[in-house]
C-alpha positions, 0 to 999 in steps of 0.5 A: 699922317699919310706915308710919302709916295713910293718910287716909280719902280714900286708902282710899276711892279705893283701893276705887274703884281695885280695884273698877274694875280688877276690873270692866274685867278682866271686860270683857276690857280689858288691865291695861296699858290699864286703868292707862293710863286709870284714873289720870285718874279717881281723886281727884288730891288723893290719892297714888293717881295717883302710885302708879298711874303707878309701877305702869304702868311696872312692868307694862310692864317685868315684866307684874305689879303685885304687885312694884310694890305691895310697893315702895310699902310706904309707900302699900300695906300689905304684905298688899295687895301679898301678895294681888296677888302670889299672884294673879299667881303662875303656879303659883297657882290664886288668881284675880286678880278674887277678889284685887281684890275682897278688896282692895276690901272691905278698903279699904272697911273701912279707910275706915270705923271699922276695928278691929285685931280686925276687920282681923285676922279678915278678913285671916286668913279671906282666907288660910284660904279661899283657901289662900294660905299662913299663913307668908308671909301672916301675916308680911305681916299683922304689918307692917300699919300697923293693928297696934301692937307688941302685935298684931304680936308676937301675930300672929307667935306665932300663925303658929308655933302654928297646928295645935298650938293651936285657933284659937278658943283663940288668940283667947279667951285674949287676949280681955276675956272670958277676963280677966273669967272669970278674975277671977270664978274667982279672986275677984280683981276687980283681976286682970289678965292678963300679956299685953295684951288684944287682943279684946273680950268679945264676940269672946271669947264667940264664940270660946269658943262655937266651940272645936273647930269649923271656924274658918269658923263663928266667922268667920261668927258674928263677921260676923253679930254684930259687922259684920266684913267678909265675905270673898269666897268662891272661885267654884266650878264652875257647874252649867249646860247645859254640864254636862248629861248629853248634854254630858258624854257628848259630852265623854267621846267626844271624850276617847276619840278623843284617847286613840285618836289618842295610842295610835296615834301611840305605836305608829307606826300613825297614819293621817293620811289619815282627816283629809284633805279629799277633793278637790272634783270640778270643776263640770260644763260647763253647755251654752250 
């Protein structure tokens, strides 16, 4: 059974924690040092200082905080722990700074007037944009305290239907808009669906307009029209002076030299004398 949602002040302090953690990582401050100082800054009337103290011990023992967050399931939502754990996975290309920015915006949304629909769309887009895995990711979403039993059941069903059913249809058929259209088609004003309605009429109209399209278009429309939180986008390679034609040509020449050295070593005819530094000639005696 998921834990109840936290008070608003807890989410405000969480957003500050994730933002400050990310900013200090950008300053090349070690995570252990960040945790040693930041617990003094957050509001002491919240439970966050105690959570940070626990994470300090875990990062000293194991070098990660994702496991600590998952063990604090009464405080951090399972989705929050999953995001950090994926960023700390050595095999993952998911950046820790992006993970912290995701959690910062999520905490800010939780501190305002969140809706289960808005939270679901935000969390699902995070998984989609960053390729974090739908199976375990949606299982973590289902255990979020934001969702009631009807939402949890639907999220777990969606997890099994992805790829077989258009994602826009999954939202549309559980929306108020679909119910309204069915009432008009059947001419029965009192008709109700057999399953609980999870999304409003506006979400349903947007989902219907984005059938057979890239779901990212639907996410962007929901953000524009309904004020859903925007998901941080993964940073691509920057185009700057380091990628100029001259720099690329120099890099190619370096690679060619390395390949030649590797080939010479494999053939057993590598001559290291070319790398020797010639001896310095002694200085000439200066006449008195």
